[in-house]
N, C-alpha and C positions, 0 to 999 in steps of 0.2 A: 814659722812653718805653716804650710797649708796642707789640708787632706780633704778627700772626699769620704764622707762618713755615712754609714748605714748601720742601724741597730734593729735587730728583730728578735722577738721573743720565741723561744722554742720549749719543747717539753723536756727534751733531753739531747745529749750530743751523740747517741749511738749510731745514727745515720750519717753524721757529718764527719766523724773521724775516719772511716774508711774511704770517703771521698777525698779527704785531704791527703791521705796516703797515696792515693791512686794518681793525683794530679801533681804529686811530688812537692807538695808544701813541706816546709822544714819545721819540726817541732822546736821551739825556742824556750821551753821551760814552763814551769808552774810558778805563777807570781801571786803572792798574798798582798792585797792591797787595802789601805784604809784612806778613804778620801774624805776630808773635812771640807765642806762647801760653806761659803759665806755669802750673804746677801749683797753682792757686789752690784752696784748700778752699772749699766753699759756692758754687761757680759757676764762671765762666770769666773769665780775665783776659787781655788781649791788648793789645799795642802795635801800631797800625796805621800804616804809612807809605804814604802815597797820592802817586803820581807823583813821589816824592822832594821834594814840596813842602808836603804837609800831613801833620799827625801827630796821632794820637788815642790816648787810653787808653780801652779799652772793657772794661766789666765787664758781664756778662749772666748770667742764670739762665733756664733753660728745661729742661722734661723732655726725656729722650732717648726719644722715641716716634716711630713710624713715622707718617708723615702730618702734617697741619697741627698746630701747637703754639703756645701763647702764649709770647712771649719778653719778659722784662723787662730792659731795657737802660739803662746809664748810659754816656754818652759825654763825655769832657773833652778839649777841644782843647789841644794842647801845642805849644811851639815846638821846633825841632830840637835845641837844646842839651839839653833834658830827656830826650829819647829815650835816649841812651846811659847817663845817670845812672840813670834808672828802671830800664832793663834790667839794670844792675849790681845794684841793690837787690833787684829781683824775682828774679834768679838766686840770690841769697844766701838770700833768704826762702823761695822755694818750688821753685826750679830751673825750667829752661827745658823745656817740654814738646815744642814743635815750632815750626817755621818754615814758614809756608805762603806760597807765591808764586803769585799768579793774575793773569790778565788778565781784567777784567770789562767787559763791554758793558752799560751801564745803560739801561733803558727805563722810562718812567713812564706809568702809567695810573690815573686817579683817586688813590686813596691808597696804590697799591701800586707798590712798586719791584721791577722785573723785572730779575734779574741773569743774564746769560749768562756763566757763569764757565768759563774754561779754567784748570784748576788744575795746576800743575807736578807731575809724577809721579802724579797721580790721574785726570785725565781731564776731561770736560765735564759741567757741571751746570747746571740752571736753578734759581734760588732766587727765591722770591716772599717779599716782606715787605710786608704790609698793615698800615699804622700806623693806631692808633686811640686815642681817649681812653676813659675808663670809661664814658661815656655813649653811645658810638657803636659798641660792641662787635658788636651784632647786624648793623648796617649794614655794617660791616667784614667780617664773616664772609660775608654775602652777596656782596659785591664779590670776596673772595678765592676763594670757590667758583666764581663765574662765570668768573673768569680761568683757573682750573684746567680748567674744562670747555672753554672756548673755545680753549685752548692744547693741549687733548687730552693732558694730563699724567697723567691716572688710570692708564694702563697702564705708566708708567714706574716703575723701581725707586725707592722712596722712601727717603730716607737719614735716619736717625734722629739721627745724631751730627753733631758739628762736623768740619770738614775736619781739625782737629788730631787727631781720634780715628781718622781713616782712614789 
């Protein structure tokens, strides 16, 4: 999967939610996530635990640049039994880098996932992920830029790193 990603720091979400409603973004729920990152060479590897019910192994590569960037991601769904065993293996292979706990309010607009993240110990962030195929990169970029503009995110501090690096 490929997406165009942007992460910005915000004080709160009070100005953003009314805009999301006005532009007909659809609320898609509250998600509690625990991401365990490992010191993986050649990219980032994490095990994500979602609402203590769903589990994913996620590997992704993207440049650490400020502003919007392209992310290449692979996601494998797992069952709960696999989580602890894979964590043990990855800790032995690479070591654990960080555990990130966040509450995420998810909104959807077009091909863009808008995350309103409250990250434990780090603060509040808005993350945009505009999904695309190789043949619709330009269209996705137009949508991504339009959402940045409508949400008035240009003046916010852009984060180049993963939450695990912060």
